[in-house]
N, C-alpha and C positions, 0 to 999 in steps of 0.2 A: 332899734327893734323892733316888731314884733313879736307880741308871746299869745299861745293861747292859755285865758284866763277863765275860761267859760263855756260850756259845754251845754245843747239839750239834748234829750234824749226823752220823744213821744212818749209819756209813759198813757197807757189807760183808765188804770187808777192806781192818784198820788200816793196812798197810803198803803198797798199796798206793794207797792213800789221806792213807799219811807222803809217798808216793814222786810225788802226783799234788800236792795243794798245799801242799810244801813246793817238787819239783825248776822242777812250771812257774809254779804260779802266784807263787809266793815267794814264799812264809812261812818262817815259821824255828819249827824245835820248838822252843816252852818250859816243857814238862813227858811229862818223858814214862816211866812206873813202871808192875810190874804196878799191873793189881786185875781182881778176880774171877778171872773162863778171859781176860782182857786187859792192854786195857796203858791203864793213865791215860795221852791223849796229846794237847795241846793247842797249837795254833798259832796262830801272832800276827803282826798285818806286819812286814815291816824290823824300821819305824821306832818300834815298841814302839805307832804308834793302835790305836784300836776295842778292840774284846773280844776274848777267847783265842775259839777251837775247836773243842774238844770234838771228837775224830773217835773216837765212839764206838761200837763196834763195835753191828749192827744182829741180834741173840740172841733178840723171840720174833717168832712171826708173828705179832700183831698186826700189830707193827714189818714189819715185809715183805712184809704187804699195802700196809700205809699205805703205805712210801714207794711198792710197786708202782705204787700209784693214784694220784699223783702226777705218776708219773713216764711213766704211760699219761696220762696225760689233760693232757699239756705240762704242769705244776705247778711250780712250781722252787718247791723247797725253803722258800730263803733266796735271799735279791739279797743282793752285795757290793759295794761301792762304787768308783771308781775315778777323777780324773782325765776318762781321757778315753777312753770309751768306744772309743769308731776306731784307737785305736794298740795296745788291747789287744786289740783283737779279730786286726788282723794281727799281733801278738807271737807272741797264742798259738796264734794257728792255725796261722803256721811253726812250733812247737811239738808239733802233728798235734793240737790239743786241739780236741774238735770239737762244732760249734756246733746250735743247729736250727734259723741262716741269719745274712745279715748283721745286721750292728743297725739298727735302729730309731726312727725319735719319734712319740711319737703330741701330738696339739697337747694343750700346759700341763705334760707329763711329760718330762724327761731321758731323751734315749735310753738303751734298751737293749739287751743281746747274750745269749744264750744258753746255754749251755754243758753237755755233760755230761761228768760228774767222776769219772769212768769205776769209780763203788761205789756207783752206782744210786741217783742224783739230777740233775736239771737244777737247775741254778744260774742264778739272775740277775745277772749286771753290770747298773749303775744308773750312771749318770756322776752322783756330786756337787759 
């Protein structure tokens, strides 16, 4: 069986990304060592579940353009799951996380909320 165990999140600044994903979202740092001109920096859910997120430096013009195009169009780069979107919305809002609006629910889909990660991305939060 094939599983996703690592997924990249392009970020404009790895330290800002680490501070956000660890300090606000509650992930824990799993790997952090020099790689090329940046760091191989991965985070994972605090309970060790799910895929690692590689907070990857966005160092190419084409990837910067792609990231900006997604952001400008209001399209999340990825989606993260949680048990209670409303509770996370309230917790993260209190920490200063910027949301695009209050959580929404569309028929047939779980509740979602979209926030900015401060690294050039919109991230969708869905109830899993």
